[in-house]
N, C-alpha and C positions, 0 to 999 in steps of 0.2 A: 504494500500500500504506500510505503514511503517513496518508492520509485515513481509511482503514478503521480503522487502529489508533487514531487520534485519536478517532474517533467511538465506537469500542468502549470505550475507557478512560473517555471522558467520560460515556458512558451509565452505567457501573457506579459511577463516582465520584459523579455527581450523584444517582443513585438512592439510594446509600448515605446521602449527606448529607440528602437530602429525607426519607428514611425515619426517620433519627435525629431530625429536627425533628418529624415526625409522631408518633413515639413519645413524645418529650418533651412535646408538647402533649396527647397522650392521658393521660399520667401526671398532668400538672399540672391538667387539667380533670376528672379522674376519669371519663373516658369509657370505654364498654365496647363494645357492639355497634354503636353508631352510627359508630364509626371504621372499620368495614369499608369504607364508601364512601370515606373519606379515603385508606386504603392502596391501594385500587383506583385512585383518581384519581392518586395519586403515581406509580404505574407507567405509567399512561396518559399523563400529562403528560411523563414522562421519555422515553417512546417517541416522542411527537410532536415534542418539542424536539430529540431526537437526529436525527430525520429532517430537520427544518428546518435545523439546523446542518450536517448532512452535505451537503445540497444547496448551502448557502451556500459551502462550501469549494471548489466547482467554478466559481464565478463568476470573471470576469477579475480583479477586485480582491477577493480573499476577505476581507481584513480589514474593508473597508467593508461588505461583505455580512453578515459575522458581527456587526458592530456594529448594523446595521439589524435583523437578526433578533433580537438580544438586547434591544434597546430596544423593538421592536415587541411581542414576546411578554411582556416585563415590563409594559409599559403595558396590554396586553390583560388580564392577570391582576389588575392593580390595578383596572381598570374592572369586571371580574367581581366582585371583592371589594366594591366600592362598590355594584354592582347587587344583590348578595345582601343587603347591609346595608339598602339602600333597600327591597328586597322585604320584609324583616322589619319595617321601620317601617310599611310600607303595610298590614300586617295590622291587624284591629281590636284595640283594647287588650286585650280578653279573650282573643284568639287568639294574642297574642305569647308566645312561649316563649323568652325570652332564655337561660334555663339550658340548653335543648336545642339552640337554633339557633346561638348565638354560638360554641360550641366547634367545631361542624361548619364554620361559615363560616371561622373561623380555620384549621381543619385543612385546608380545601380550598385556601385562598389562600397561607398562609405557606410550607408545604413546596413549593408550586409556584414561588413566587418564589425561594426558596433554590435549588431545582433549576435554575432558569433562570440565576441568577447564577453558580453553580458551573460549569455547563456552558459558559456564555459565557466565563468566565475561563480554563478549561482549553483550550477550542478556540482561543481567541484567542492564548493563550500558545504553543500548539503550531504554529499557522499562522504566527505572527510569526517564530518561529525557523526556519521552513522557507522564508521569503521570500529571494530572491536579493538580495545586497547588505546583508543585516542583519549588522552586526558589533558585538559587545560593547555591546549596548543602544542603539545608534543606527542609524537607517535611512540608507542612502546611496543616492543615485540614480545 
């Protein structure tokens, strides 16, 4: 039951923080309709990350699995961001639209990274306190 509650709370907490970052980016970049994709991606990323962290909690060493999932998903989205920026640079100079592409690239990557970090921190914190032998901030074997 603890695993379900942890995943449930982490889902809503990371979705809230990711959406706040997306709204802040939309306001600062003066974006309108193009951010529909960003808000859709925010919910989709949160759902996928929740599923991955939920599965990681059932591994024999859940802290190690959670760290691997966190680092792996974070690195994946950093690579996606670099790929999107590289794709924008690969366009012919007359076809590049930095004003339209850069806010969407930032909107797709930054809220996803924040979602992953918040999810990782919350799940790791909850699982760490549920480990046997964990007493007042130090692990005992």
